RODO-247880 format. One record per residue: y negated, x, z of N, C-alpha, C in turn; residue in three letters. Coordinates in pm, whole numbers. Atoms other than C-alpha are relative to their C-alpha. Layout:
N
ATOM	Y	X	Z	Y	X	Z	Y	X	Z	ALA .
...
This chain:
365
ATOM	-39	114	-78	3141	2615	-4385	45	45	118	MET .
ATOM	-23	-29	-162	3146	2638	-4001	105	-98	-17	ILE .
ATOM	-123	31	-42	3486	2556	-3885	19	-20	146	THR .
ATOM	-5	12	-144	3462	2661	-3517	-69	-129	74	ASP .
ATOM	53	138	-71	3399	2329	-3306	-27	24	127	LYS .
ATOM	-11	-32	-131	3406	2529	-2975	-133	9	55	ASN .
ATOM	105	-24	-68	3043	2492	-2903	-96	-139	30	PHE .
ATOM	76	130	-46	2788	2232	-2774	-58	-66	-147	ALA .
ATOM	48	71	129	2709	1976	-3073	106	3	-96	GLY .
ATOM	-113	12	101	3051	2010	-3237	115	-19	59	ARG .
ATOM	-166	-19	-54	3311	1988	-2979	-12	-173	62	ASN .
ATOM	-19	125	-68	3257	1603	-2897	-93	-20	104	GLY .
ATOM	83	61	-114	3032	1401	-2668	37	-76	119	PHE .
ATOM	-58	66	-121	3152	1343	-2328	-123	19	122	PHE .
ATOM	128	44	-82	2900	1174	-2105	53	-44	108	TRP .
ATOM	-42	22	-123	2897	1077	-1760	-100	-68	81	PHE .
ATOM	125	71	-113	2715	825	-1463	56	101	112	THR .
ATOM	-47	-62	-131	2698	961	-1122	-134	-29	94	GLY .
ATOM	82	-3	-96	2539	1018	-813	-42	139	42	VAL .
ATOM	18	-143	-32	2353	1301	-709	21	3	139	VAL .
ATOM	-21	-3	-130	2456	1440	-383	-75	147	75	GLU .
ATOM	59	-135	-36	2300	1793	-359	-118	42	-69	ASP .
ATOM	104	-51	87	1944	1924	-491	-59	129	54	ARG .
ATOM	62	-132	-91	1893	2230	-271	76	134	-105	HIS .
ATOM	-33	-59	97	1948	2452	-586	-17	141	42	ASP .
ATOM	48	-134	-46	1984	2826	-472	-59	106	-126	PRO .
ATOM	64	-54	135	1864	2947	-813	-138	-63	-38	GLN .
ATOM	141	28	27	1551	2736	-804	-38	-68	-130	TYR .
ATOM	9	35	164	1605	2600	-1150	5	-178	-6	LEU .
ATOM	24	119	-12	1587	2223	-1033	145	-55	-41	GLY .
ATOM	-126	74	6	1969	2153	-1058	51	-97	126	ARG .
ATOM	-66	67	-124	2168	1920	-872	152	-30	-24	VAL .
ATOM	-125	34	13	2510	1828	-797	25	-125	-13	ARG .
ATOM	-36	150	19	2654	1503	-918	159	-18	0	VAL .
ATOM	-124	70	-7	2935	1310	-831	34	-112	-124	ARG .
ATOM	-31	54	92	3081	1171	-1144	98	-118	-17	CYS .
ATOM	-70	96	-24	3234	822	-1176	111	14	-101	ILE .
ATOM	-91	9	94	3593	809	-1327	47	163	-15	GLY .
ATOM	-47	-136	5	3601	1186	-1310	21	72	127	LEU .
ATOM	-18	-40	-130	3569	1261	-926	-2	-88	95	HIS .
ATOM	-35	85	-132	3713	1132	-609	-134	-60	64	THR .
ATOM	113	35	-149	3478	946	-342	62	65	113	ASN .
ATOM	-59	-41	-145	3710	1128	-97	-92	136	9	ASP .
ATOM	54	-111	-60	3489	1401	58	68	121	51	LYS .
ATOM	-73	-83	-37	3757	1561	200	100	64	-104	MET .
ATOM	-74	-74	84	3949	1631	-103	-101	57	-116	GLU .
ATOM	93	-68	99	3623	1705	-328	-140	-10	82	LEU .
ATOM	118	-17	-68	3343	1815	-103	-145	17	-83	PRO .
ATOM	114	-29	62	2984	1797	-207	-20	156	-58	THR .
ATOM	-7	-147	6	2985	2171	-187	59	66	-150	ALA .
ATOM	-102	-30	90	3249	2186	-470	-54	-61	-154	ASP .
ATOM	39	79	142	3054	1966	-711	-51	122	-101	LEU .
ATOM	78	-104	79	2941	2175	-1023	-159	-32	-2	PRO .
ATOM	130	-8	49	2570	2261	-1098	-52	-90	-110	TRP .
ATOM	38	42	117	2394	2020	-1328	-141	33	-49	SER .
ATOM	124	-64	74	2110	2146	-1548	-61	-174	11	GLN .
ATOM	52	129	27	1869	1844	-1586	-136	45	-93	VAL .
ATOM	87	21	98	1654	1771	-1860	-139	-32	-1	VAL .
ATOM	132	41	-22	1277	1778	-1841	-74	-67	-157	LEU .
ATOM	96	65	89	1015	1582	-2038	-82	128	-56	PRO .
ATOM	48	-133	99	797	1828	-2276	-137	-3	102	THR .
ATOM	105	-41	-70	514	1779	-1995	50	63	132	THR .
ATOM	-60	-50	-109	745	1936	-1723	-1	163	-35	ALA .
ATOM	6	-175	-3	787	2311	-1657	147	30	-83	ALA .
ATOM	-125	-24	113	1026	2419	-1970	-35	173	30	GLY .
ATOM	-12	-165	5	916	2810	-1902	-128	33	84	ILE .
ATOM	100	-77	-71	694	3038	-1660	-81	-87	98	SER .
ATOM	46	94	-94	643	2726	-1439	-94	-80	-36	GLY .
ATOM	111	88	64	406	2541	-1667	54	-143	10	LEU .
ATOM	-42	137	15	403	2172	-1623	40	-50	154	GLY .
ATOM	-46	39	-119	559	1965	-1339	161	39	33	GLN .
ATOM	-126	-19	-37	862	2112	-1154	49	16	166	SER .
ATOM	-127	55	32	1143	2038	-996	-14	-133	-47	PRO .
ATOM	-34	160	31	1274	1675	-1111	-22	-53	111	SER .
ATOM	3	56	-88	1215	1416	-901	135	-72	57	PHE .
ATOM	-116	79	-15	1584	1345	-867	20	32	183	LEU .
ATOM	-39	-35	-142	1666	1308	-471	161	-35	30	VAL .
ATOM	-115	28	-60	1999	1282	-291	55	-180	-17	GLU .
ATOM	-9	142	13	2147	910	-380	-68	-45	-134	GLY .
ATOM	13	39	117	2015	877	-730	95	5	-122	SER .
ATOM	-109	27	105	2213	742	-1013	-57	60	-135	TRP .
ATOM	14	-70	128	2194	967	-1329	117	-17	-106	VAL .
ATOM	-64	-31	116	2318	980	-1670	6	148	-70	PHE .
ATOM	10	-129	84	2409	1280	-1875	142	33	-75	GLY .
ATOM	-114	-52	67	2673	1487	-2065	33	135	29	TYR .
ATOM	-39	-126	-3	2889	1786	-2067	-27	92	-89	PHE .
ATOM	33	-103	147	2752	2066	-2309	125	99	-24	ARG .
ATOM	-104	-75	30	3086	2216	-2259	124	-80	-59	ASP .
ATOM	-101	97	71	3273	1942	-2412	117	-48	136	GLY .
ATOM	-118	65	-70	3614	1836	-2261	33	88	135	GLU .
ATOM	-42	-76	-106	3630	2120	-2002	-102	-61	131	ASN .
ATOM	83	90	-115	3343	1913	-1811	-29	91	115	MET .
ATOM	33	-69	-145	3220	2202	-1569	-159	34	-24	GLN .
ATOM	134	-24	28	2892	2251	-1740	-112	-130	-26	GLU .
ATOM	53	151	14	2717	1878	-1681	-183	19	-22	PRO .
ATOM	149	-33	12	2347	1838	-1804	-25	-161	9	VAL .
ATOM	41	129	-46	2163	1521	-1652	-112	-20	-105	VAL .
ATOM	128	38	109	1930	1341	-1937	-71	-88	101	LEU .
ATOM	100	74	-34	1792	1103	-1717	51	-72	130	GLY .
ATOM	-57	78	-90	1822	875	-1397	1	-148	-23	SER .
ATOM	-8	116	5	1903	512	-1354	-62	-108	96	ILE .
ATOM	79	103	-136	1705	292	-1118	76	-143	-21	PRO .
ATOM	-38	121	-8	1858	-39	-992	-22	-63	111	GLY .
ATOM	10	87	-102	1900	-273	-715	102	20	92	ARG .
ATOM	-97	-27	-74	2090	-119	-436	46	-134	80	PRO .
ATOM	-45	92	-33	2311	-366	-285	50	65	147	PHE .
ATOM	-44	-71	-146	2400	-134	44	-67	117	0	GLU .
ATOM	43	-104	-16	2277	152	188	117	138	12	LEU .
ATOM	-96	-110	11	2431	505	244	94	5	77	SER .
ATOM	-172	-8	-77	2811	560	360	-29	168	11	ASN .
ATOM	-5	-134	11	2755	911	447	178	90	38	THR .
ATOM	-150	-36	-30	3147	935	497	75	19	-134	ASP .
ATOM	-34	8	159	3207	873	110	-74	95	-90	LYS .
ATOM	71	-75	128	3111	1045	-211	-73	-118	-52	GLY .
ATOM	82	72	58	2887	865	-432	-120	-51	85	PHE .
ATOM	131	35	-93	2621	834	-160	-72	122	25	TYR .
ATOM	93	-136	-60	2340	1030	-24	72	55	143	ASP .
ATOM	-42	-50	-114	2488	1265	228	-80	19	108	PRO .
ATOM	121	-16	-95	2183	1276	426	-37	-150	68	ASN .
ATOM	24	145	-68	2192	901	491	-159	-44	-7	GLY .
ATOM	152	56	32	1809	864	356	-32	-105	-103	VAL .
ATOM	23	68	145	1845	688	18	111	-60	-15	TYR .
ATOM	128	76	28	1835	419	-72	-80	-42	146	PRO .
ATOM	97	37	-95	1548	336	174	20	-181	33	LYS .
ATOM	-47	161	-8	1609	-64	94	101	-49	-45	TYR .
ATOM	-135	106	31	1873	-318	66	-47	-98	-72	LYS .
ATOM	50	136	110	1866	-596	-222	-116	52	-40	ASP .
ATOM	154	-30	45	1538	-435	-344	25	97	-112	GLU .
ATOM	-7	-86	102	1478	-297	-669	-73	125	17	VAL .
ATOM	49	-120	-27	1412	66	-700	-140	39	-46	ASP .
ATOM	148	-12	25	1067	7	-874	-81	6	112	THR .
ATOM	87	-15	-104	798	109	-625	-64	-138	40	ASN .
ATOM	38	126	-13	671	-200	-456	-156	-18	-25	ARG .
ATOM	128	-2	43	282	-102	-553	6	-35	-146	LEU .
ATOM	1	48	138	389	-164	-899	53	-135	-14	ALA .
ATOM	-53	133	24	623	-470	-849	-108	-114	50	VAL .
ATOM	113	81	-47	338	-650	-621	62	-146	-14	ASN .
ATOM	-73	163	10	617	-952	-579	-51	-91	90	LEU .
ATOM	77	70	-63	427	-1244	-475	78	-148	12	LYS .
ATOM	-83	150	-9	566	-1626	-365	-105	-67	48	GLU .
ATOM	78	102	-86	285	-1875	-309	-124	99	41	ASP .
ATOM	144	-52	-60	-9	-1627	-271	11	155	74	GLY .
ATOM	6	-133	-23	42	-1319	-36	103	84	-49	PRO .
ATOM	-125	-70	39	263	-1030	-135	139	-19	79	GLU .
ATOM	-138	-2	-56	637	-1036	-39	30	182	17	THR .
ATOM	-48	-129	-45	752	-697	139	-124	103	-88	ASN .
ATOM	129	-99	31	386	-526	76	45	144	36	PRO .
ATOM	-5	-160	-27	376	-148	67	-63	53	130	HIS .
ATOM	66	-28	-157	312	16	406	-142	31	-31	LEU .
ATOM	147	-62	23	32	194	275	-106	-73	-32	SER .
ATOM	117	96	28	-142	-99	141	-15	-62	120	LEU .
ATOM	4	89	-149	-96	-299	503	-64	102	53	THR .
ATOM	74	-72	-81	-218	9	662	-149	-4	-46	LEU .
ATOM	121	-9	55	-521	47	420	-89	-136	50	ARG .
ATOM	55	125	-29	-599	-331	491	-47	-10	110	ARG .
ATOM	9	-1	-121	-571	-304	851	-86	88	74	SER .
ATOM	89	-96	-44	-787	12	887	-129	9	-69	THR .
ATOM	115	18	71	-1059	-83	657	-131	25	96	ARG .
ATOM	119	-7	-107	-1387	38	834	-113	-108	-48	ILE .
ATOM	107	85	-4	-1670	-214	898	-100	32	77	THR .
ATOM	75	29	-117	-1968	-261	1093	-57	150	33	GLY .
ATOM	84	-145	-27	-2113	105	1028	-143	0	19	VAL .
ATOM	127	3	-34	-2449	135	1185	-89	105	-71	ALA .
ATOM	52	-68	59	-2740	256	1015	-152	50	96	THR .
ATOM	104	-30	-98	-3074	419	1165	-110	-120	12	ALA .
ATOM	88	122	-32	-3303	162	1334	-138	60	59	ASP .
ATOM	141	-71	-52	-3682	281	1392	-54	-132	71	PHE .
ATOM	81	134	-49	-3831	44	1635	-177	-16	-13	ASP .
ATOM	140	-8	35	-4182	-69	1599	-81	41	132	SER .
ATOM	81	-57	-119	-4460	88	1809	-146	-6	-38	THR .
ATOM	173	3	1	-4825	112	1855	-58	155	7	THR .
ATOM	31	-156	18	-5000	435	1707	-121	5	125	ALA .
ATOM	110	-40	-114	-5310	615	1940	-93	-94	-40	ALA .
ATOM	150	72	56	-5581	421	1718	33	-192	18	ASN .
ATOM	-9	139	-8	-5405	67	1791	79	-46	-106	GLY .
ATOM	-85	53	119	-5229	47	1480	158	-13	27	SER .
ATOM	-140	29	-36	-4883	-58	1454	96	84	-87	SER .
ATOM	-113	-90	96	-4600	157	1298	125	-99	-19	MET .
ATOM	-83	83	28	-4394	-79	1134	165	27	30	ALA .
ATOM	-155	-33	-4	-4001	-111	1208	60	16	-116	ALA .
ATOM	-84	-8	86	-3760	11	1013	168	-52	16	SER .
ATOM	-110	71	-57	-3465	-233	1111	131	90	-43	ASP .
ATOM	-135	-62	59	-3132	-71	1071	109	-129	-9	GLY .
ATOM	-101	84	22	-2837	-264	953	156	67	35	ASP .
ATOM	-128	-71	17	-2469	-222	889	76	9	-137	THR .
ATOM	-53	-4	97	-2241	-130	632	164	5	-16	PHE .
ATOM	-140	-13	-4	-1870	-171	532	76	80	-107	ASP .
ATOM	-83	-47	112	-1596	2	325	54	-152	-75	GLN .
ATOM	-3	131	107	-1545	-246	7	147	-18	28	VAL .
ATOM	-149	103	-16	-1249	-496	18	74	121	-74	GLU .
ATOM	-127	-66	59	-910	-310	-76	3	-72	-152	ILE .
ATOM	12	101	132	-946	-406	-461	172	-2	-52	PRO .
ATOM	-136	-40	40	-542	-374	-500	1	-177	-55	TYR .
ATOM	-9	135	39	-462	-687	-711	112	30	-124	ALA .
ATOM	-111	-34	105	-145	-540	-935	41	-97	-71	ALA .
ATOM	-70	82	42	41	-713	-1189	92	93	-67	VAL .
ATOM	-108	-73	46	376	-587	-1299	2	-50	-156	TYR .
ATOM	-39	-172	-27	423	-400	-1522	-103	102	-44	PRO .
ATOM	135	-59	55	68	-266	-1571	-19	120	131	TYR .
ATOM	34	-75	-111	60	-64	-1226	85	135	-9	ASN .
ATOM	-94	-119	-10	200	303	-1296	-26	75	127	ARG .
ATOM	13	-54	-155	260	441	-948	112	132	15	VAL .
ATOM	-80	-125	-30	381	785	-837	-9	-2	155	PHE .
ATOM	-34	-4	-146	526	791	-459	87	148	-15	GLU .
ATOM	-49	-68	-38	626	1130	-311	115	-26	138	SER .
ATOM	-74	27	-115	900	1166	-30	-76	-17	114	GLU .
ATOM	72	16	-117	653	1212	233	-123	-103	10	SER .
ATOM	101	100	-20	416	949	124	-134	-5	-117	GLY .
ATOM	105	-17	51	172	1075	-114	-5	-87	-111	HIS .
ATOM	10	111	86	85	816	-376	-97	41	-115	ILE .
ATOM	90	19	105	-94	802	-710	11	-158	-82	MET .
ATOM	-19	118	47	-168	469	-872	-105	18	-123	GLU .
ATOM	56	22	111	-300	419	-1244	5	-143	-16	TYR .
ATOM	-13	156	4	-353	27	-1236	-83	-58	-161	ASP .
ATOM	68	61	111	-429	-131	-1582	4	-150	-19	ASP .
ATOM	25	159	-12	-418	-489	-1461	-127	-40	-41	THR .
ATOM	117	56	78	-646	-693	-1693	-80	-55	120	ASN .
ATOM	77	75	-94	-949	-744	-1463	-6	85	155	GLY .
ATOM	-10	-76	-131	-833	-528	-1179	33	149	-14	HIS .
ATOM	-56	-155	89	-804	-167	-1362	-30	97	145	GLU .
ATOM	21	-103	-121	-809	109	-1059	64	127	-36	ARG .
ATOM	-36	-85	-20	-746	426	-970	-12	79	127	ILE .
ATOM	-20	-21	-161	-607	553	-617	83	120	2	HIS .
ATOM	-77	-157	-48	-496	882	-497	-8	-2	149	GLN .
ATOM	-20	2	-153	-359	891	-124	90	105	26	ARG .
ATOM	-45	-104	-70	-254	1185	94	102	-112	115	HIS .
ATOM	-80	63	-82	18	1065	344	-65	-18	142	MET .
ATOM	102	10	-106	-246	1103	634	-95	-106	5	SER .
ATOM	143	91	30	-476	853	467	-110	45	-61	GLY .
ATOM	140	-39	82	-730	1067	304	30	-60	-117	THR .
ATOM	-2	23	140	-785	932	-19	-127	-59	-69	SER .
ATOM	96	27	96	-998	826	-311	42	-148	-69	TYR .
ATOM	-57	101	108	-1004	490	-515	-145	-40	-84	GLU .
ATOM	92	73	102	-1220	386	-812	47	-173	-34	ILE .
ATOM	-21	131	17	-1258	0	-800	-27	-53	-156	SER .
ATOM	16	21	146	-1251	-222	-1135	-158	9	-20	PRO .
ATOM	89	0	71	-1616	-210	-1135	-93	132	37	ASP .
ATOM	28	-176	10	-1654	180	-1105	-55	64	112	GLY .
ATOM	39	-57	-150	-1737	201	-717	108	68	28	THR .
ATOM	-74	-68	-55	-1566	481	-579	9	21	157	GLN .
ATOM	-22	13	-138	-1448	498	-220	94	125	44	THR .
ATOM	-42	-123	-26	-1375	830	-47	60	-24	178	GLU .
ATOM	-51	7	-137	-1155	799	302	61	160	38	ILE .
ATOM	-82	-125	-39	-1085	1160	485	-2	-10	155	ILE .
ATOM	-58	28	-131	-891	1157	766	-14	134	114	LYS .
ATOM	31	-117	-63	-954	1499	866	-148	103	-30	GLY .
ATOM	95	-84	42	-1219	1785	803	-23	3	-144	ASP .
ATOM	-3	-8	114	-1399	1787	478	-103	119	-13	HIS .
ATOM	39	-95	5	-1510	2121	343	-18	15	-143	TYR .
ATOM	74	-3	124	-1727	2166	5	-67	151	-49	THR .
ATOM	56	-129	26	-1791	2522	-141	-38	-32	-157	PHE .
ATOM	36	-8	160	-2005	2557	-427	-60	133	-23	THR .
ATOM	52	-124	18	-2078	2890	-578	-105	-4	-99	LYS .
ATOM	84	-29	76	-2312	2787	-850	-126	-123	64	GLY .
ATOM	130	105	-47	-2612	2475	-837	89	-107	20	LYS .
ATOM	-56	120	-29	-2540	2153	-727	-128	-96	16	ARG .
ATOM	93	96	1	-2769	1842	-823	63	-153	36	GLN .
ATOM	-49	150	-51	-2745	1461	-716	-119	-65	-26	ALA .
ATOM	78	113	28	-2914	1150	-830	32	-144	36	LEU .
ATOM	-59	139	-53	-2878	840	-618	-77	-120	-35	ILE .
ATOM	119	100	50	-3058	553	-801	-10	-145	73	GLU .
ATOM	11	127	-90	-2992	293	-518	-20	57	166	GLY .
ATOM	9	-59	-151	-2995	352	-133	80	89	58	ASN .
ATOM	-115	-66	-55	-2840	589	69	-23	32	156	CYS .
ATOM	39	-19	-126	-2753	574	442	121	93	24	ASP .
ATOM	-112	-66	-53	-2568	819	636	-14	-9	167	VAL .
ATOM	-56	15	-169	-2424	783	1008	82	112	49	SER .
ATOM	-54	-111	-79	-2334	1080	1205	29	-12	125	ILE .
ATOM	17	32	-150	-2174	1051	1531	19	129	76	ASP .
ATOM	-25	-147	-76	-2142	1439	1607	-153	70	-64	GLY .
ATOM	134	-82	-3	-2438	1707	1563	-37	14	-179	ARG .
ATOM	15	-42	130	-2582	1790	1226	-99	112	-44	HIS .
ATOM	80	-126	-3	-2736	2132	1142	4	37	-163	LYS .
ATOM	26	-80	119	-2920	2253	818	-53	125	-29	LEU .
ATOM	48	-149	-6	-2964	2624	723	-37	13	-144	TYR .
ATOM	46	-20	146	-3158	2685	437	-41	175	-31	LEU .
ATOM	37	-132	37	-3227	3036	253	3	92	130	ASN .
ATOM	-88	-95	-81	-2988	3221	468	-15	130	-49	LYS .
ATOM	3	-136	58	-3039	3523	232	-122	41	-3	SER .
ATOM	155	-44	18	-3409	3531	279	-66	32	-118	GLY .
ATOM	74	-16	145	-3492	3512	-98	-136	-76	15	THR .
ATOM	129	34	-11	-3858	3456	-155	17	-125	-70	LEU .
ATOM	46	108	62	-3994	3121	-258	97	-118	-4	ASN .
ATOM	-101	120	14	-3656	2905	-189	-54	-87	119	ASN .
ATOM	55	140	-79	-3855	2609	-25	58	-73	41	HIS .
ATOM	-100	125	-13	-3727	2313	139	-125	-121	15	TYR .
ATOM	99	105	44	-3928	2029	-11	60	-125	22	ASP .
ATOM	8	155	-1	-3965	1670	92	-111	-83	-58	ILE .
ATOM	126	81	75	-4162	1435	-122	21	-160	-3	GLN .
ATOM	19	169	-51	-4195	1065	-15	-102	-97	-126	ILE .
ATOM	98	72	88	-4329	822	-302	-82	-76	42	GLY .
ATOM	105	76	-75	-4586	586	-266	71	-120	84	PRO .
ATOM	-37	166	-83	-4572	267	-22	151	15	108	ASN .
ATOM	-136	-12	-75	-4299	434	194	-36	103	117	ALA .
ATOM	28	-61	-117	-4301	618	533	115	106	45	ASN .
ATOM	-110	-88	-80	-4112	918	736	-6	-48	113	ILE .
ATOM	-14	31	-131	-4000	779	1050	92	78	74	ASN .
ATOM	-76	-39	-78	-3842	972	1308	-19	-28	147	ILE .
ATOM	6	43	-152	-3744	853	1651	112	59	65	GLN .
ATOM	-129	-69	-100	-3549	1028	1922	10	-94	114	VAL .
ATOM	-6	68	-111	-3407	781	2165	-7	57	145	ASP .
ATOM	-2	-71	-121	-3376	1029	2456	8	156	-35	LYS .
ATOM	-13	-152	36	-3453	1421	2402	-133	17	-69	GLY .
ATOM	155	-66	30	-3735	1645	2269	0	30	-169	ASN .
ATOM	6	-47	154	-3866	1705	1917	-71	151	1	ILE .
ATOM	49	-141	-17	-3917	2089	1917	-19	64	-171	ASN .
ATOM	52	-83	132	-4097	2265	1616	-35	119	40	VAL .
ATOM	26	-131	-2	-4107	2641	1594	4	86	-75	VAL .
ATOM	-32	-118	97	-4199	2923	1371	-6	132	86	THR .
ATOM	-20	-124	-91	-4070	3245	1484	-93	102	-38	VAL .
ATOM	88	-94	25	-4321	3435	1244	-21	-79	-134	ASP .
ATOM	65	70	123	-4545	3188	1026	-78	-96	85	GLY .
ATOM	129	82	-59	-4828	2926	1075	84	-148	-32	ASN .
ATOM	2	147	4	-4799	2548	1126	-106	-100	-51	ILE .
ATOM	122	77	88	-5024	2342	887	37	-118	-22	ASN .
ATOM	-15	109	28	-5091	2001	882	-140	-65	-36	VAL .
ATOM	117	75	77	-5316	1820	636	27	-150	11	ASN .
ATOM	-38	128	-20	-5357	1453	706	-108	-49	-133	SER .
ATOM	84	36	84	-5511	1264	418	-90	-139	53	GLY .
ATOM	93	91	-73	-5631	1006	651	-4	30	126	GLY .
ATOM	43	-10	-162	-5663	944	1029	149	114	41	ASP .
ATOM	-120	-66	-77	-5457	1182	1274	-26	-49	126	TYR .
ATOM	-36	106	-88	-5321	956	1539	51	75	107	ASN .
ATOM	-83	-37	-71	-5176	1112	1841	-18	-80	151	VAL .
ATOM	10	76	-115	-5081	908	2151	131	62	102	LYS .
ATOM	-69	-70	-99	-4921	1101	2461	16	-108	124	VAL .
ATOM	-23	35	-137	-4745	935	2778	-57	31	102	ALA .
ATOM	22	-102	-96	-4773	1218	2973	-122	106	-20	GLY .
ATOM	104	-76	18	-4958	1531	3009	-7	53	-152	ASN .
ATOM	13	-36	142	-5094	1703	2668	-49	161	17	TYR .
ATOM	52	-119	-36	-5115	2079	2726	19	72	-109	THR .
ATOM	12	-72	121	-5219	2329	2450	-13	136	53	THR .
ATOM	27	-157	-33	-5169	2720	2510	-22	78	-138	ALA .
ATOM	84	-41	118	-5379	2916	2250	7	132	38	ILE .
ATOM	9	-164	-9	-5321	3319	2213	-76	43	-56	GLY .
ATOM	108	-14	69	-5595	3313	2019	-136	-64	25	GLY .
ATOM	117	78	-29	-5931	3157	1937	20	-149	-37	ASN .
ATOM	-53	134	28	-5957	2784	1898	-163	-41	-71	LYS .
ATOM	139	45	83	-6227	2654	1617	38	-142	-17	VAL .
ATOM	6	166	30	-6277	2265	1590	-153	-25	-66	GLU .
ATOM	103	37	73	-6523	2136	1293	26	-138	11	THR .
ATOM	-6	167	-17	-6608	1770	1337	-120	-4	-94	VAL .
ATOM	86	43	85	-6800	1646	1055	-73	-109	45	SER .
ATOM	76	111	-60	-6889	1327	1234	-19	1	172	GLY .
ATOM	24	14	-144	-6936	1227	1588	91	24	60	THR .
ATOM	-109	-15	-104	-6715	1320	1882	4	-63	120	LYS .
ATOM	21	42	-85	-6645	1109	2136	126	57	127	THR .
ATOM	-105	-11	-89	-6457	1213	2483	-20	-53	100	SER .
ATOM	10	84	-134	-6368	976	2767	87	32	97	THR .
ATOM	-95	-70	-99	-6194	1100	3067	-37	-61	141	THR .
ATOM	56	58	-105	-6134	915	3351	13	60	147	THR .
ATOM	-12	-77	-106	-6077	1194	3584	-78	105	2	GLY .
ATOM	84	-108	3	-6259	1530	3650	38	64	-111	ALA .
ATOM	6	-90	135	-6358	1757	3350	-29	149	78	VAL .
ATOM	-14	-133	-29	-6305	2120	3426	-63	93	-118	VAL .
ATOM	11	-102	124	-6466	2381	3159	-27	142	91	HIS .
ATOM	9	-147	-73	-6400	2750	3241	-22	110	-108	LYS .
ATOM	82	-135	88	-6554	3072	3050	-60	84	26	GLY .
ATOM	60	-99	-22	-6694	3360	3043	-163	-31	-25	SER .
ATOM	119	82	0	-6976	3180	2905	12	-107	-65	THR .
ATOM	-34	154	46	-7043	2807	2809	-107	1	-40	ILE .
ATOM	108	30	38	-7300	2755	2568	-11	-145	-46	ASP .
ATOM	-12	132	49	-7397	2380	2529	-96	-5	-135	LEU .
ATOM	83	-9	136	-7687	2443	2272	-20	128	-43	ASN .
ATOM	24	-153	15	-7648	2776	2131	-128	3	-112	PRO .
């Protein structure tokens, strides 16, 4: 029979509630310094924060327990209310935090006293519950009361009126009309946020990174957002919206394939370059196939269209007519021979002079 009770589990359960005043653990174990109610004074001259013992923090099984696995450190910040026990019993020098206690702060931090955030940062709000505003979504007869700043920003910066390509109707060389392909605009989808407490699970970091997993009936969403505004959101109907506030890099080592069953519009305000087969591999072709009853339209509002082969031919096969209309001069420079084969008649109409030069000119060979 065990008679020694001088170890955790047999020496009584001495518990505490208190406030975190320091989380900068020099050993990087996620420990925090806690000022305990009824045990420690609020006089920081008598008991400075630096003299409070370090408290171990119990982590859930999904958090780091060994070798950096899971999530670490804990998300306790200065000003957090916590509950725990002393594993050294009545000596009360080895506190262990079992959990945090959210509440409704009725005052902001007082840095001159204990039991407050000594940095004066937390709590951020007075007379407001600690539950994230995105999870609460408090409403009074319509619009949200105290909406989250990120939600306000998202709504005010929603992108609308993005123009697509606009191909003007024009007349071809044979007098036929090239049908216009009218441009239009598109908008970022409406912000689908319509959370109802308690179905929206929200994570927010100190700098403002946010993750939402919203199970509100009929408004189910997934939203992840960087503090800069770069984000992605999946709407209730499965629509995904990505906002990238900076540059976007994608590096794919293997194959990439995409299927778009609807329309695709791309509007680029800067340049666009495409470099294919940079390794010079044989038969890495660039193929464009257009199905029946559709055209390829290329319009340059002001500038040139340049086509160059450094080492290769340019081949054009027209299944129908080949019409060329030139508003200015038409110049052809041929380094070799020129061969024309016309199966039908050939008509040439020139309003000015016609000059033919050659070593010999045979009209009827």
